[in-house]
C-alpha positions as CSV (number, residue, x, y, z in Angstrom):
1,M,103.1,97.4,183.6
2,K,105.8,96.5,182.0
3,P,106.8,98.7,179.2
4,R,109.2,98.7,176.9
5,F,109.6,101.8,175.0
6,A,110.0,102.4,171.7
7,L,113.5,103.2,170.1
8,P,112.1,106.3,168.2
9,V,110.3,107.8,170.9
10,L,113.5,107.1,173.0
11,L,115.9,108.8,170.9
12,A,113.8,111.8,170.4
13,L,113.7,112.2,174.1
14,I,117.2,111.7,174.4
15,A,118.2,114.0,171.4
16,I,116.2,116.8,173.0
17,A,118.1,116.6,175.9
18,A,121.5,116.3,174.5
19,I,120.7,119.4,172.4
20,S,119.8,121.1,176.3
21,A,121.5,119.1,178.8
22,A,119.9,121.2,181.4
23,Q,116.4,121.3,179.7
24,D,114.1,123.3,181.3
25,S,110.1,122.4,181.2
26,N,106.8,123.5,183.3
27,I,103.5,122.0,183.6
28,Q,101.3,122.2,186.8
29,V,97.8,121.5,187.8
30,K,97.6,124.9,189.2
31,K,99.0,128.2,187.0
32,S,102.7,128.9,187.6
33,T,104.1,132.0,188.8
34,P,104.0,134.2,185.9
35,L,106.6,135.7,184.1
36,N,107.4,139.8,184.4
37,S,104.2,141.4,182.5
38,Q,106.5,143.0,179.9
39,D,107.7,138.9,178.9
40,T,104.6,137.4,178.9
41,T,102.0,140.1,178.3
42,T,102.6,141.5,175.1
43,P,100.5,144.1,172.9
44,A,99.0,142.7,169.8
45,G,101.8,142.0,167.5
46,R,104.6,143.1,169.9
47,R,107.4,140.6,170.2
48,A,107.7,138.7,172.8
49,V,110.9,137.8,175.1
50,C,111.7,134.3,175.6
51,T,113.6,133.1,178.8
52,R,114.7,130.1,176.6
53,D,114.6,129.8,173.1
54,Y,114.4,126.8,171.1
55,L,113.0,128.1,167.8
56,S,114.4,127.1,164.5
57,N,112.2,130.1,162.9
58,K,112.5,133.5,165.1
59,S,109.7,135.0,163.3
60,A,107.1,132.2,164.4
61,G,106.4,129.5,167.2
62,L,105.0,129.8,170.4
63,L,105.6,131.6,173.9
64,I,104.5,129.3,176.5
65,T,103.3,131.6,179.6
66,D,101.9,128.7,181.2
67,I,101.2,125.0,181.6
68,V,98.2,123.6,183.4
69,V,98.2,119.7,184.1
70,S,95.3,117.2,185.3
71,G,95.3,113.4,185.8
72,T,98.4,113.1,188.1
73,T,97.8,111.0,190.9
74,T,100.7,111.0,193.1
75,I,102.6,113.7,192.6
76,S,102.2,116.5,195.1
77,S,101.2,120.3,194.1
78,S,104.5,121.6,195.2
79,E,106.5,118.7,193.5
80,L,104.6,119.3,190.3
81,D,105.1,122.7,190.5
82,R,108.9,122.5,190.8
83,I,108.9,119.9,187.5
84,T,106.6,122.2,185.3
85,S,107.7,125.5,186.4
86,K,110.8,125.1,183.8
87,L,109.3,125.4,180.8
88,A,107.5,129.0,181.3
89,G,108.8,131.3,179.5
90,A,110.2,129.1,176.7
91,C,110.0,130.0,173.1
92,V,109.5,126.4,171.0
93,D,108.4,125.7,167.3
94,D,104.6,125.0,166.8
95,D,105.2,121.7,166.3
96,S,102.7,119.0,168.1
97,D,105.5,116.2,168.4
98,E,107.8,118.4,169.8
99,L,105.6,119.9,172.5
100,E,104.7,116.6,173.3
101,A,108.4,115.1,173.8
102,R,109.3,118.2,175.7
103,V,106.2,118.0,178.1
104,T,106.7,114.3,178.9
105,S,110.6,115.3,179.4
106,L,110.0,117.1,182.3
107,F,108.4,113.8,183.8
108,R,110.9,111.4,182.5
109,D,113.6,113.7,183.9
110,E,112.4,113.2,187.2
111,G,112.0,109.2,186.8
112,Y,108.6,109.0,185.8
113,F,109.7,107.1,182.8
114,G,106.1,105.7,182.0
115,V,104.3,109.0,182.0
116,D,101.4,108.6,179.8
117,L,100.5,112.0,178.0
118,K,96.9,111.5,177.0
119,S,96.5,114.8,175.6
120,L,97.8,118.3,174.9
121,E,96.1,121.2,173.8
122,T,97.6,125.1,173.3
123,K,95.5,127.9,174.3
124,P,96.4,131.4,172.5
125,T,96.2,134.3,174.5
126,D,97.2,136.8,171.9
127,P,96.7,135.2,168.8
128,L,99.0,138.2,167.2
129,G,102.0,137.8,169.1
130,V,105.7,136.8,167.7
131,P,106.1,134.1,169.0
132,K,102.4,133.8,169.6
133,P,101.8,133.2,173.7
134,V,100.0,130.0,174.6
135,I,99.0,128.1,177.5
136,L,99.5,124.3,177.4
137,E,96.8,122.4,179.0
138,A,98.0,118.8,179.4
139,D,96.2,115.6,180.6
140,L,98.5,113.0,182.0
141,T,99.2,110.1,184.2
142,E,102.7,110.3,185.5
143,G,103.1,106.6,186.5
144,P,105.6,105.0,189.2
145,L,109.2,106.4,189.7
146,Y,111.1,104.4,187.8
147,K,114.8,103.2,188.8
148,L,117.8,101.9,187.0
149,A,118.5,98.4,187.4
150,D,121.5,98.2,184.6
151,I,123.5,99.6,181.9
152,Q,124.7,97.3,179.5
153,F,126.9,97.3,176.3
154,V,127.0,95.7,173.1
155,D,129.7,95.4,170.6
156,N,132.3,97.8,172.7
157,H,135.8,97.1,171.5
158,A,137.7,100.5,172.3
159,F,136.7,100.7,175.8
160,S,135.7,98.0,178.4
161,A,132.1,98.4,179.5
162,A,133.2,99.2,183.1
163,K,134.7,102.2,181.5
164,L,131.5,103.3,179.5
165,R,129.4,102.7,182.7
166,A,132.0,105.1,184.6
167,V,131.1,108.2,182.5
168,F,127.3,107.9,183.3
169,P,126.1,110.2,186.3
170,L,123.3,107.5,186.6
171,K,124.3,104.8,188.8
172,K,122.4,101.6,189.9
173,G,119.5,102.2,192.1
174,D,119.4,106.0,191.1
175,L,116.1,107.3,189.5
176,F,116.1,106.7,185.9
177,K,116.4,110.3,184.5
178,R,116.4,110.9,180.7
179,E,118.6,113.7,180.9
180,K,121.2,111.8,182.8
181,I,121.2,109.2,180.1
182,A,121.6,111.9,177.3
183,E,124.5,113.2,179.8
184,G,126.2,109.9,179.8
185,L,126.0,109.6,175.9
186,Q,127.8,112.7,175.5
187,G,130.5,111.4,177.7
188,I,131.0,108.4,175.8
189,R,131.3,110.6,172.7
190,K,133.9,112.6,174.7
191,L,135.6,109.4,175.4
192,Y,135.8,108.1,171.6
193,A,136.7,111.5,170.4
194,P,140.4,111.6,170.9
195,R,140.6,107.7,169.8
196,G,139.7,108.8,166.3
197,F,136.3,107.2,166.1
198,R,134.4,109.8,163.6
199,D,131.5,108.0,163.1
200,L,130.7,106.3,166.5
201,V,126.8,105.8,166.6
202,F,125.0,104.6,169.7
203,V,121.8,103.0,169.7
204,P,120.0,103.1,173.3
205,D,117.2,100.7,173.9
206,T,115.2,100.1,177.2
207,Q,113.9,97.0,179.1
208,S,111.6,97.8,182.2
209,S,110.0,95.6,184.7
210,D,108.9,96.4,188.6
211,S,109.5,100.0,188.1
212,T,113.3,99.3,187.0
213,V,114.8,100.0,183.9
214,I,117.7,97.8,182.1
215,L,119.3,100.3,179.5
216,T,121.2,98.5,176.7
217,I,123.5,100.5,174.7
218,T,124.5,98.9,171.3
219,M,128.0,100.6,170.3
220,I,128.7,100.8,166.7
221,E,132.1,102.4,166.7
222,G,133.1,102.1,163.0
223,T,136.7,103.3,161.3
224,Q,139.5,104.6,163.9
225,Y,140.6,107.4,161.7
226,H,144.4,108.5,161.3
227,M,145.9,111.7,160.5
228,G,146.4,112.2,156.3
229,K,147.7,114.8,154.7
230,L,147.3,118.5,155.8
231,K,146.7,121.3,153.3
232,V,147.1,124.9,154.1
233,F,145.5,127.5,151.5
234,A,147.4,130.2,152.3
235,K,150.1,132.5,151.0
236,K,153.5,131.0,151.1
237,D,154.8,132.9,154.3
238,I,151.5,132.4,156.2
239,A,151.5,128.7,154.9
240,D,155.0,128.1,156.1
241,R,154.3,129.4,159.6
242,L,151.0,127.5,160.1
243,Q,152.3,124.5,158.5
244,P,154.5,123.3,161.2
245,Q,152.2,124.4,164.0
246,W,149.8,121.5,163.4
247,R,151.2,119.2,165.8
248,L,149.1,116.0,164.5
249,R,151.4,114.2,162.6
250,E,150.6,112.0,159.7
251,G,149.8,108.4,160.3
252,A,148.7,109.6,164.1
253,I,145.5,108.3,165.7
254,F,143.2,111.3,164.6
255,D,142.1,113.3,167.9
256,L,138.9,114.5,167.0
257,R,139.4,117.6,169.7
258,Y,142.8,118.8,167.9
259,P,141.2,121.4,165.7
260,D,139.7,123.5,168.3
261,K,142.9,122.9,170.4
262,F,144.9,124.1,167.1
263,I,143.1,127.6,166.9
264,E,143.3,128.1,170.7
265,T,146.7,127.5,170.8
266,N,147.7,129.3,167.3
267,G,145.4,132.1,167.5
268,S,148.3,135.0,167.1
269,L,149.2,133.5,163.8
270,L,145.7,132.8,162.5
271,P,143.8,135.8,161.0
272,D,140.7,137.8,162.3
273,G,137.9,135.6,161.7
274,F,139.6,132.2,161.4
275,T,136.8,129.7,163.2
276,R,136.5,126.1,163.1
277,A,134.5,126.3,159.9
278,N,137.7,127.1,158.7
279,I,139.2,123.6,159.1
280,Q,137.9,120.9,156.6
281,L,138.1,117.7,157.8
282,V,138.1,115.1,154.6
283,R,137.2,111.5,155.7
284,N,138.6,108.4,153.8
285,C,136.6,105.6,155.2
286,P,138.1,102.9,153.1
287,D,141.9,104.1,154.2
288,A,140.9,105.2,157.6
289,L,142.2,108.9,157.2
290,I,141.3,112.5,157.5
291,D,142.8,114.5,155.4
292,V,142.8,118.3,156.8
293,R,142.3,121.6,155.2
294,L,143.3,124.7,156.6
295,I,141.3,127.5,154.5
296,V,143.2,130.8,155.5
297,D,143.0,132.4,152.0
298,Q,139.8,131.8,150.2
299,T,140.3,132.9,147.1
300,D,143.4,130.4,146.7
301,P,143.2,128.5,143.2
302,G,143.3,125.0,144.8
303,L,139.9,125.7,146.2
304,Q,138.5,125.2,143.0
305,S,138.4,121.5,143.3
306,P,136.6,120.8,146.1
307,A,137.5,117.8,148.6
308,K,135.0,115.0,149.1
309,D,134.8,112.4,151.5
310,V,134.7,109.1,150.4
311,P,132.4,106.8,152.3
312,C,133.0,103.5,153.9
313,E,130.7,101.8,151.1
314,K,133.0,102.8,148.4
315,S,135.6,100.0,149.3
316,R,132.8,97.5,148.5
317,D,131.4,99.0,145.1
318,D,135.0,99.1,144.2
319,S,135.6,95.3,144.6
320,N,132.6,94.7,142.5
């Protein structure tokens, strides 16, 4: 078998790992050790307790109390227990695509990158529970263990391939674990953040042969932004104190980490409740600038005219 995994599937799986780098999941030939009874066995209609909460709607969804797997061929019972023990107690949206992605990610996190999930069913144990307690029944074939053959980069300009490869915890010959790929992509984003690449996009793709995988990451670096104008929306005495504390000077490469550093450094000068949401970054792509708005006084008249990003396409439109 020489699969080339569909890009949307790969991106969806990596997205789940990026959201929760220490993703937990659970599937078994035999039932897993249950959570204590007050967490998983609830009177009809009683609110269940989630050990891991991935719900987008707290008033709905599923509580996975157990997962039973059939169809595996090479994994021992103890190994299967270990792999699958991570999802019991998790609360998830009642979405078949998400459930399938979470179940397959359990095995991809262990190097079974070619896992084939044939069917997945939910068996409610308390239809009136909130979230609804269910047992997952999965029929799957785990396939062989895959190892990393190489990580290749395309269209990277700001950093060398060696520098980018170094941030990946996954090295040549290691088991190809989806979670490790997500950690590496997060590492790349952290590498680019102080260089002002706000629009960075990376597109991963895989090719596999003989139980090895070549990971190719196409880098779309986008514009490198610099510091534009700073505007403080506050009473004059407060604005006069805050303005000089913003150390990122006009024209400097925009360090995307700096707004958080500013809050941390100047907490004593900022009013209670001032958060990252009070710092607006207004992107002007054609000019490669980011203007900053520090919003201390929500009633400031200047806020009546909202700032808008200028997208990169604007430059092409203006030239026509």
